[in-house]
BAGUNU-213070 format. One line per field, with one value per residue (C-alpha): residue in three letters; residue number from 1; x, y, z. Coordinates in Angstrom, 3 decimals, padded with zeros to 6 digits. Example, Ala and Ser with C-alpha at 12.3 -4.5 7.8 and 13.67 -1.06 7.14 Angstrom:
# residues 2
resn [Ala, Ser]
resi [1, 2]
x [012.300, 013.670]
y [-004.500, -001.060]
z [007.800, 007.140]
END
This chain:
# residues 463
resn [Met, Phe, Ser, Gly, Ser, Leu, Pro, Ala, Asn, Gly, Leu, Leu, Leu, Pro, Ala, Phe, Thr, Leu, Leu, Leu, Thr, Arg, Val, Ser, Ser, Ser, Ser, Val, Ser, Ala, Pro, Asp, Ile, Pro, His, Ile, Ala, Ala, Phe, Phe, Gly, Thr, Lys, Thr, Arg, Tyr, Glu, Glu, Val, Asn, Pro, His, Leu, Leu, Arg, Asp, Pro, Val, Ser, Val, Asn, Ala, Ser, Val, Leu, Lys, Pro, Pro, Pro, Thr, Glu, Arg, Cys, Ser, Pro, Val, His, Leu, Thr, Ala, Val, Ile, Arg, His, Gly, Ser, Arg, Tyr, Pro, Thr, Val, Lys, Asn, Ile, Arg, Arg, Ile, Gln, Arg, Leu, Ser, Glu, Leu, Val, Arg, Gly, Glu, Ala, Ser, Arg, Gly, Gly, Gly, Ala, Glu, Glu, Gly, Trp, Leu, Arg, Asp, Leu, Arg, Ser, Arg, Trp, Glu, Ser, Trp, Tyr, Thr, Glu, Asp, Met, Asp, Gly, Gln, Leu, Val, Met, Lys, Gly, Arg, Glu, Asp, Leu, Arg, Leu, Leu, Ala, Gln, Arg, Leu, Ala, Ser, Leu, Phe, Pro, Ser, Leu, Leu, Ser, Glu, Glu, Asn, Leu, Arg, Ser, Gly, Arg, Ile, Ser, Phe, Arg, Thr, Ser, Ser, Lys, His, Arg, Cys, Val, Ser, Ser, Ile, Glu, Ser, Phe, Gln, Glu, Gly, Leu, Gln, Gln, His, Glu, Tyr, Ser, His, Gln, Val, Asp, Asp, Gln, Leu, Met, Arg, Phe, Phe, Glu, His, Cys, Arg, Gly, Tyr, Val, Glu, Gly, Val, Glu, Lys, Asn, Arg, Thr, Ala, Met, Leu, Glu, Val, Asp, Lys, Phe, Lys, His, Gly, Asp, Glu, Met, Asp, Gly, Val, Arg, Thr, Arg, Met, Ala, Glu, Thr, Leu, Gly, Val, Pro, Arg, Asp, Arg, Leu, Thr, Pro, Asp, Leu, Val, Glu, Ala, Ala, Phe, Phe, Leu, Cys, Ser, Tyr, Glu, Leu, Ser, Ile, Lys, Ser, Val, His, Ser, Pro, Trp, Cys, Phe, Leu, Phe, Asp, Glu, Ser, Asp, Ala, Lys, Val, Leu, Glu, Tyr, Lys, Ser, Asp, Leu, Lys, Gln, Tyr, Trp, Lys, Arg, Ser, Tyr, Gly, His, Ser, Ile, Asn, Gly, Leu, Ser, Ser, Cys, Pro, Leu, Phe, His, His, Val, Phe, Arg, Thr, Leu, Asp, Lys, Ala, Gly, Arg, Pro, Arg, Arg, Ser, Thr, Asp, Ala, Pro, Pro, Glu, Pro, Ala, Ser, Ile, Leu, Val, Gly, His, Ala, Glu, Thr, Leu, Leu, Pro, Leu, Leu, Ser, Leu, Leu, Gly, Leu, Tyr, Lys, Asp, Gln, Thr, Pro, Pro, Thr, Ala, Ser, Asn, Tyr, His, Ser, Gln, His, Gly, Arg, Ser, Phe, Arg, Thr, Ser, Arg, Ile, Val, Pro, Tyr, Ala, Ala, Asn, Leu, Val, Phe, Val, Leu, Tyr, Asp, Cys, Gln, Arg, Gly, Pro, Arg, Leu, Gln, Leu, Leu, Leu, Asn, Glu, Ser, Pro, Val, Arg, Phe, Pro, Gly, Leu, Glu, Gly, Glu, Asp, Ala, Pro, Leu, Tyr, Arg, Asp, Val, Arg, Ala, Thr, Tyr, Arg, His, Leu, Leu, Asp, Gly, Cys, Asp, Phe, Asp, Arg, Glu, Cys, Glu, Gly, Arg, Val, Val, Gly, Arg, Gly, Pro, Asn, Ile, Glu, Leu]
resi [1, 2, 3, 4, 5, 6, 7, 8, 9, 10, 11, 12, 13, 14, 15, 16, 17, 18, 19, 20, 21, 22, 23, 24, 25, 26, 27, 28, 29, 30, 31, 32, 33, 34, 35, 36, 37, 38, 39, 40, 41, 42, 43, 44, 45, 46, 47, 48, 49, 50, 51, 52, 53, 54, 55, 56, 57, 58, 59, 60, 61, 62, 63, 64, 65, 66, 67, 68, 69, 70, 71, 72, 73, 74, 75, 76, 77, 78, 79, 80, 81, 82, 83, 84, 85, 86, 87, 88, 89, 90, 91, 92, 93, 94, 95, 96, 97, 98, 99, 100, 101, 102, 103, 104, 105, 106, 107, 108, 109, 110, 111, 112, 113, 114, 115, 116, 117, 118, 119, 120, 121, 122, 123, 124, 125, 126, 127, 128, 129, 130, 131, 132, 133, 134, 135, 136, 137, 138, 139, 140, 141, 142, 143, 144, 145, 146, 147, 148, 149, 150, 151, 152, 153, 154, 155, 156, 157, 158, 159, 160, 161, 162, 163, 164, 165, 166, 167, 168, 169, 170, 171, 172, 173, 174, 175, 176, 177, 178, 179, 180, 181, 182, 183, 184, 185, 186, 187, 188, 189, 190, 191, 192, 193, 194, 195, 196, 197, 198, 199, 200, 201, 202, 203, 204, 205, 206, 207, 208, 209, 210, 211, 212, 213, 214, 215, 216, 217, 218, 219, 220, 221, 222, 223, 224, 225, 226, 227, 228, 229, 230, 231, 232, 233, 234, 235, 236, 237, 238, 239, 240, 241, 242, 243, 244, 245, 246, 247, 248, 249, 250, 251, 252, 253, 254, 255, 256, 257, 258, 259, 260, 261, 262, 263, 264, 265, 266, 267, 268, 269, 270, 271, 272, 273, 274, 275, 276, 277, 278, 279, 280, 281, 282, 283, 284, 285, 286, 287, 288, 289, 290, 291, 292, 293, 294, 295, 296, 297, 298, 299, 300, 301, 302, 303, 304, 305, 306, 307, 308, 309, 310, 311, 312, 313, 314, 315, 316, 317, 318, 319, 320, 321, 322, 323, 324, 325, 326, 327, 328, 329, 330, 331, 332, 333, 334, 335, 336, 337, 338, 339, 340, 341, 342, 343, 344, 345, 346, 347, 348, 349, 350, 351, 352, 353, 354, 355, 356, 357, 358, 359, 360, 361, 362, 363, 364, 365, 366, 367, 368, 369, 370, 371, 372, 373, 374, 375, 376, 377, 378, 379, 380, 381, 382, 383, 384, 385, 386, 387, 388, 389, 390, 391, 392, 393, 394, 395, 396, 397, 398, 399, 400, 401, 402, 403, 404, 405, 406, 407, 408, 409, 410, 411, 412, 413, 414, 415, 416, 417, 418, 419, 420, 421, 422, 423, 424, 425, 426, 427, 428, 429, 430, 431, 432, 433, 434, 435, 436, 437, 438, 439, 440, 441, 442, 443, 444, 445, 446, 447, 448, 449, 450, 451, 452, 453, 454, 455, 456, 457, 458, 459, 460, 461, 462, 463]
x [007.109, 009.757, 009.277, 011.463, 012.466, 015.056, 014.221, 015.594, 017.283, 018.540, 020.327, 021.200, 024.905, 025.139, 023.190, 025.628, 028.541, 026.986, 026.734, 030.353, 031.555, 029.519, 030.823, 034.462, 034.401, 032.674, 035.675, 038.079, 038.249, 038.094, 041.507, 042.523, 040.952, 042.697, 040.786, 040.836, 039.611, 036.325, 037.996, 039.971, 037.745, 037.819, 040.419, 038.003, 037.189, 033.611, 033.357, 033.729, 030.424, 028.816, 030.566, 028.214, 030.037, 033.106, 031.066, 029.221, 030.379, 027.347, 024.611, 021.778, 018.887, 015.817, 014.086, 016.134, 013.796, 010.920, 008.126, 004.816, 003.432, -000.079, 000.716, 001.778, 005.188, 007.947, 011.398, 011.704, 015.059, 018.145, 020.917, 024.015, 026.765, 029.706, 033.146, 036.075, 037.272, 040.307, 043.446, 047.145, 048.303, 048.860, 052.405, 052.054, 051.300, 053.878, 056.571, 055.347, 055.420, 059.020, 060.026, 058.336, 060.039, 063.448, 062.829, 061.850, 064.657, 067.289, 066.467, 064.245, 065.896, 065.865, 063.913, 064.868, 064.318, 060.633, 059.801, 056.598, 057.139, 055.178, 057.439, 060.562, 059.010, 058.468, 061.965, 063.904, 061.816, 059.099, 060.161, 058.173, 057.124, 055.148, 056.519, 055.537, 054.281, 051.401, 050.011, 046.396, 045.767, 043.108, 044.320, 042.977, 040.813, 039.374, 038.402, 036.713, 034.878, 033.169, 032.568, 030.825, 028.817, 027.568, 026.554, 024.672, 022.842, 021.943, 020.545, 018.483, 017.312, 017.191, 014.734, 016.962, 020.533, 019.624, 021.639, 019.063, 019.384, 023.157, 023.215, 020.843, 023.027, 020.245, 022.384, 024.653, 028.099, 030.019, 033.278, 035.917, 039.054, 041.236, 042.716, 041.204, 037.724, 038.059, 039.290, 036.367, 033.694, 035.265, 035.191, 031.547, 030.721, 032.611, 030.396, 027.412, 029.045, 029.845, 033.412, 033.373, 033.655, 031.378, 031.552, 031.916, 034.609, 032.951, 035.003, 032.560, 030.085, 032.269, 035.055, 032.899, 035.001, 037.945, 035.788, 034.245, 036.376, 034.513, 035.489, 039.077, 039.877, 037.517, 038.365, 041.032, 043.574, 042.301, 044.566, 041.970, 039.354, 041.004, 041.738, 039.861, 041.811, 045.162, 044.267, 043.230, 046.299, 048.493, 046.095, 046.076, 044.350, 046.705, 049.648, 048.742, 048.666, 051.990, 053.653, 052.451, 053.570, 057.028, 057.479, 056.368, 058.684, 061.550, 061.974, 062.592, 059.202, 060.205, 061.066, 057.643, 055.466, 051.639, 051.866, 054.053, 051.656, 048.878, 051.089, 051.458, 047.694, 047.072, 049.669, 047.458, 044.520, 046.437, 047.848, 044.321, 042.513, 045.220, 046.504, 043.956, 046.902, 046.853, 049.872, 052.215, 051.604, 048.077, 049.344, 050.674, 047.134, 044.404, 040.767, 040.935, 043.924, 042.048, 039.019, 041.235, 042.771, 039.351, 038.098, 041.041, 040.133, 036.444, 037.311, 039.230, 036.376, 033.761, 035.522, 037.002, 034.176, 031.013, 029.031, 032.006, 031.579, 028.395, 030.290, 031.377, 027.846, 026.867, 029.807, 027.951, 024.998, 025.869, 025.706, 022.558, 020.773, 021.986, 020.556, 017.163, 016.941, 017.541, 014.886, 012.442, 012.757, 012.332, 009.259, 007.481, 004.201, 004.778, 002.695, 002.752, 004.902, 007.581, 010.898, 011.153, 013.166, 016.786, 016.662, 019.954, 022.661, 026.016, 028.282, 031.748, 033.791, 035.467, 034.764, 035.121, 032.238, 029.911, 030.424, 029.371, 026.300, 025.312, 025.726, 023.590, 020.904, 021.132, 022.249, 024.415, 024.262, 024.775, 023.246, 026.672, 029.525, 032.756, 035.590, 039.060, 037.714, 034.632, 036.074, 034.727, 031.141, 031.267, 031.469, 027.839, 028.090, 026.380, 029.078, 031.538, 033.298, 034.281, 030.589, 029.555, 032.303, 034.471, 036.049, 033.285, 030.731, 027.525, 024.451, 021.595, 018.410, 015.663, 012.593, 009.448, 006.303, 003.514, -000.272, -000.251, 002.549, 006.364, 008.193, 011.880, 014.068, 017.669, 020.171, 023.598, 026.034, 023.080, 021.117, 017.971, 018.376, 015.469, 015.302, 015.608, 012.162, 010.468, 011.509, 008.048, 008.516, 011.293, 010.070, 008.103, 006.252, 008.690, 006.701, 007.224, 010.973, 011.053, 009.078, 011.610, 014.482, 012.581, 014.973, 017.881, 016.058, 015.018, 018.262, 021.691, 023.152, 026.698, 028.038, 026.543, 027.665, 031.121, 031.971, 030.387, 031.853, 035.278, 037.526, 037.428, 035.324, 036.462, 035.205, 031.457, 031.168, 027.456, 026.056]
y [087.647, 087.382, 086.092, 083.248, 084.934, 087.643, 090.931, 090.859, 094.227, 094.084, 091.050, 088.667, 089.545, 089.249, 085.991, 084.625, 085.720, 083.879, 080.741, 080.965, 081.523, 078.564, 076.254, 077.270, 077.083, 073.713, 072.066, 073.402, 071.310, 073.094, 073.538, 071.589, 073.792, 074.175, 072.668, 076.044, 078.141, 079.123, 080.835, 083.702, 086.542, 089.515, 087.683, 084.861, 084.088, 084.744, 081.119, 079.890, 081.643, 080.373, 077.061, 076.328, 079.084, 076.857, 074.507, 077.200, 080.803, 082.367, 080.234, 082.134, 080.990, 083.077, 081.675, 084.070, 086.828, 086.601, 089.119, 087.800, 085.063, 086.426, 089.771, 090.717, 092.318, 093.470, 094.838, 098.551, 099.413, 097.906, 099.535, 097.365, 098.186, 096.035, 095.352, 095.262, 091.885, 089.788, 091.873, 091.730, 092.172, 095.685, 096.914, 096.178, 092.509, 092.223, 093.319, 090.760, 088.063, 088.995, 088.822, 085.436, 084.077, 085.251, 083.702, 080.311, 080.173, 081.439, 079.910, 076.860, 073.627, 070.869, 067.709, 064.150, 062.152, 061.508, 065.194, 066.185, 067.436, 070.631, 071.451, 070.943, 073.247, 075.971, 075.770, 075.543, 076.161, 078.713, 082.282, 085.423, 086.895, 089.798, 093.294, 096.507, 098.119, 095.580, 097.310, 096.139, 096.407, 094.295, 090.997, 089.278, 087.038, 090.202, 091.570, 088.270, 088.422, 091.657, 090.742, 087.530, 089.237, 091.763, 088.971, 087.121, 090.249, 091.077, 087.573, 088.018, 091.534, 091.713, 094.617, 096.766, 095.985, 096.037, 097.187, 099.898, 101.301, 101.249, 103.009, 105.698, 106.390, 105.600, 103.315, 105.221, 103.998, 105.381, 104.172, 104.765, 106.407, 103.414, 101.738, 098.324, 099.857, 101.798, 098.622, 096.714, 099.108, 099.043, 095.245, 095.301, 097.500, 095.087, 092.301, 094.342, 094.703, 098.386, 099.059, 102.859, 103.319, 105.839, 106.286, 108.911, 108.778, 109.642, 109.129, 111.101, 108.316, 105.200, 106.086, 107.962, 106.590, 108.796, 111.917, 111.184, 112.838, 111.027, 107.714, 108.649, 109.996, 107.842, 104.491, 104.605, 106.509, 105.440, 102.699, 101.568, 101.001, 097.725, 096.415, 093.131, 092.444, 093.079, 090.821, 087.963, 088.427, 087.646, 085.224, 081.455, 080.512, 082.492, 081.367, 077.741, 078.311, 080.115, 077.324, 074.577, 076.508, 077.205, 073.511, 072.426, 074.869, 074.386, 078.099, 079.777, 080.486, 083.957, 084.908, 083.860, 086.813, 086.744, 089.026, 086.478, 083.665, 085.704, 086.421, 082.670, 082.214, 085.057, 083.625, 080.574, 082.866, 085.054, 082.128, 080.724, 083.960, 085.253, 082.083, 079.378, 077.547, 075.284, 076.823, 074.791, 077.449, 076.076, 072.824, 074.689, 075.096, 072.648, 073.715, 074.591, 076.884, 078.504, 079.178, 080.927, 083.145, 083.831, 084.882, 087.236, 088.805, 089.015, 090.688, 093.343, 094.005, 093.954, 096.524, 098.620, 098.625, 097.222, 097.012, 097.445, 101.233, 103.062, 105.593, 102.781, 102.303, 105.958, 106.969, 105.294, 107.711, 109.398, 106.058, 104.995, 108.235, 108.037, 104.522, 105.477, 108.733, 106.663, 104.132, 106.940, 108.364, 104.972, 104.103, 107.455, 107.582, 109.305, 111.253, 110.119, 113.132, 112.355, 110.855, 107.159, 106.358, 105.258, 101.455, 100.708, 102.271, 100.491, 101.561, 100.007, 100.313, 098.240, 095.806, 098.965, 100.434, 097.459, 096.500, 099.843, 099.941, 096.378, 097.372, 100.485, 098.259, 095.944, 092.844, 090.033, 091.358, 088.646, 088.872, 088.593, 090.653, 088.811, 089.511, 088.183, 085.924, 084.285, 082.605, 079.167, 080.414, 082.254, 079.334, 079.808, 083.573, 085.186, 087.869, 085.963, 088.187, 085.131, 084.766, 088.419, 090.383, 088.117, 089.621, 090.935, 090.911, 092.653, 094.028, 094.499, 096.450, 095.298, 097.526, 095.930, 097.549, 095.415, 095.593, 096.766, 099.240, 099.204, 096.381, 096.060, 092.967, 092.581, 090.188, 089.682, 087.843, 086.800, 085.216, 086.644, 088.464, 089.732, 093.157, 093.137, 093.675, 092.586, 088.926, 087.732, 088.703, 088.477, 091.600, 093.791, 096.892, 099.731, 101.962, 099.376, 099.321, 103.116, 103.019, 100.558, 102.917, 106.140, 107.099, 106.945, 108.503, 111.471, 111.545, 110.058, 113.475, 112.937, 116.304, 115.975, 112.366, 112.857, 116.320, 115.919, 114.245, 112.910, 113.454, 110.513, 108.352, 104.873, 101.333, 100.914, 097.605, 098.020, 097.392]
z [117.551, 114.855, 111.358, 110.221, 106.964, 106.549, 104.826, 101.315, 101.576, 105.138, 106.423, 103.586, 103.761, 107.583, 107.382, 104.770, 106.971, 109.911, 107.799, 106.646, 110.221, 111.420, 108.677, 109.087, 112.886, 113.015, 111.359, 114.014, 117.144, 120.484, 122.127, 125.190, 127.857, 131.234, 134.152, 135.908, 132.943, 134.627, 137.612, 136.072, 137.308, 134.941, 132.811, 131.959, 128.326, 127.237, 126.095, 129.684, 130.462, 127.241, 126.410, 123.480, 121.558, 121.365, 119.177, 117.237, 117.818, 116.098, 117.649, 119.303, 121.436, 120.650, 123.736, 125.909, 124.702, 127.141, 126.650, 128.045, 125.782, 126.389, 124.734, 121.244, 121.659, 119.356, 120.272, 119.504, 121.075, 122.650, 124.642, 125.053, 127.569, 126.489, 127.892, 125.464, 124.181, 125.124, 125.545, 126.279, 129.886, 131.155, 131.813, 135.539, 134.894, 132.089, 134.565, 137.103, 134.415, 133.587, 137.272, 137.631, 134.519, 135.758, 139.177, 137.767, 135.195, 137.626, 140.990, 140.492, 141.592, 138.993, 139.691, 138.904, 135.758, 136.581, 136.612, 134.782, 131.220, 131.792, 134.733, 132.613, 130.017, 132.609, 133.964, 130.730, 127.617, 128.394, 127.668, 128.287, 124.957, 126.417, 125.797, 127.518, 124.318, 124.329, 127.460, 127.532, 123.797, 122.119, 120.633, 117.516, 119.673, 121.274, 117.864, 117.100, 120.456, 119.420, 115.781, 116.793, 119.544, 116.975, 114.616, 117.349, 118.504, 114.890, 114.555, 117.746, 116.828, 113.005, 112.969, 115.221, 114.136, 110.469, 107.487, 106.833, 110.372, 110.078, 106.706, 107.892, 110.930, 113.384, 115.579, 117.957, 119.021, 122.006, 123.488, 126.109, 124.720, 125.635, 122.571, 123.448, 123.596, 120.347, 118.633, 120.176, 118.917, 115.451, 115.533, 116.623, 113.629, 111.377, 112.736, 111.540, 108.111, 108.680, 107.625, 107.748, 111.478, 113.118, 116.858, 119.555, 122.255, 125.580, 128.732, 130.869, 130.147, 129.828, 132.294, 134.804, 137.681, 136.670, 136.951, 140.369, 143.054, 145.814, 144.246, 143.338, 146.805, 148.852, 147.263, 144.533, 146.648, 150.071, 151.437, 153.979, 151.248, 150.195, 153.680, 153.146, 149.958, 151.647, 154.582, 152.293, 150.105, 153.146, 154.819, 155.282, 152.016, 149.798, 151.911, 151.221, 147.452, 147.629, 149.643, 147.296, 144.221, 145.667, 146.489, 143.017, 141.240, 143.648, 144.304, 147.683, 149.241, 150.413, 146.814, 145.536, 146.518, 146.366, 143.315, 141.502, 142.422, 140.829, 137.794, 137.194, 137.489, 135.042, 132.643, 132.306, 131.502, 129.039, 127.059, 126.748, 125.875, 123.509, 121.822, 122.765, 124.327, 127.377, 129.075, 131.303, 133.986, 134.389, 135.895, 138.930, 140.241, 141.144, 141.325, 145.023, 144.351, 141.463, 143.670, 146.225, 143.537, 141.999, 145.439, 145.854, 142.507, 143.481, 146.780, 144.884, 142.461, 145.236, 147.382, 144.579, 142.014, 143.545, 146.785, 149.152, 149.100, 148.157, 146.026, 143.672, 142.345, 142.638, 140.444, 137.536, 137.800, 134.456, 132.622, 134.499, 133.580, 129.976, 129.595, 131.016, 129.026, 125.890, 126.937, 127.778, 124.282, 122.641, 124.702, 124.513, 122.527, 119.205, 116.745, 113.165, 112.299, 114.934, 113.912, 114.780, 117.923, 117.858, 117.431, 119.178, 121.311, 121.619, 124.504, 124.902, 128.080, 130.755, 133.585, 135.706, 133.688, 134.041, 137.697, 139.230, 136.956, 137.903, 141.557, 141.137, 139.603, 142.634, 140.718, 142.154, 145.695, 148.292, 151.748, 153.382, 151.907, 151.073, 153.511, 154.215, 156.962, 155.388, 152.288, 153.187, 153.527, 150.192, 147.759, 146.739, 146.275, 143.292, 143.002, 140.792, 138.293, 136.237, 135.394, 135.421, 133.646, 131.463, 128.361, 126.033, 128.879, 127.862, 129.588, 127.138, 127.896, 125.509, 125.221, 123.785, 122.465, 123.984, 124.201, 127.828, 127.236, 126.932, 128.704, 129.559, 129.731, 130.850, 129.317, 130.862, 128.622, 126.460, 129.319, 130.975, 134.305, 136.397, 137.994, 141.797, 143.296, 140.057, 140.092, 139.075, 135.418, 132.850, 131.053, 133.490, 132.387, 131.835, 134.182, 136.972, 136.323, 136.508, 139.763, 141.223, 140.420, 141.078, 143.893, 141.448, 138.501, 140.638, 142.626, 142.014, 141.283, 140.056, 141.214, 144.682, 145.143, 143.675, 144.926, 148.360, 151.452, 150.577, 153.589, 155.952, 153.666, 154.662, 154.057, 154.172, 156.021, 156.726, 153.266]
END
């Protein structure tokens, strides 16, 4: 489907950049990775989902592209919905980190001479270096996340993310207004060797959840909407983690709130994703503790952003319709006089952008919803945000021109995902995908869903 040679005028510079990145990174050994690094939920590094990138950050596997081998196919368009890269903590978590640090330095009892070195470091040497002005901004590692993702996608799709298409302005870039997203889309363009940034800020599209009254009042501001999360937060599993951590640190258990337990867990994730450091905070948790805290995070995302309430997914109707309108244009038969279709659309937002869209598409929906009381039966769940929406998570719609007509493939974090109801094919006919989502393409009216019934909209337990 693809030729092995690069076009002389298009991708020699990106290809050379890929080679330099590969050579320079291969001489740097991977950092000592915490044993709990794969359980950080939405604060997970992208490399935990794709560990091969630690060895070679620009490696791509062309076999993930799976049009039918019996048909001649070529990619004609891609739409990528991308989460921003690694970032600093938000102000809320920075304040929790400061409270935790003060608690440990001020009230932790000192152990004997045989005390672990990492524990001595926590009690006496570790100092919080996070300041409130950081507030969720992209870090250098986050910029690299997006630059490298752009290079890998350009390597997978050289005819679409080409220098010629960039120079002619045929690739569109849209982003959330948040600083970390704007920085991410600029970094993505740098990865494509475009240094004069060109993008549109579009919060109606990338932060749709803020504009949906049914969501804001029915979930965001509805205290009963997160009942399962609150129950688990104060339940037996979390209580066990809290007790063990208090004993290890030598702090009064009643002073170590569930929020401070989570702050310590997130500190391990931040030090890794920001500095590639194995923080002493990581040693407070074994794998079973990490799974409890990951589950608490997943419960929050499930009930606040995903299947827990129908309005969560429906709030993403504007983005859903935008994606399919773009695909419709790219797949429509054209006369010789028509302008060629847009080869690529790059959309940068948040985990809160991706999760509702994935839910609307019906992906990662388990038969039994996660609740505060069924933790032990949920270990095999498919809804794991650590795997689905790490930093720099990306959902890519690849449209192929094939002999039998246009076909569509989904990639999540650079791995193939099959459409629900069309599991027999990696790249089903586009018309079959449209038929599967006909009810949403013809319906899913944002104004009706978001401005309709709000009062009394409580948890939707019957999914």
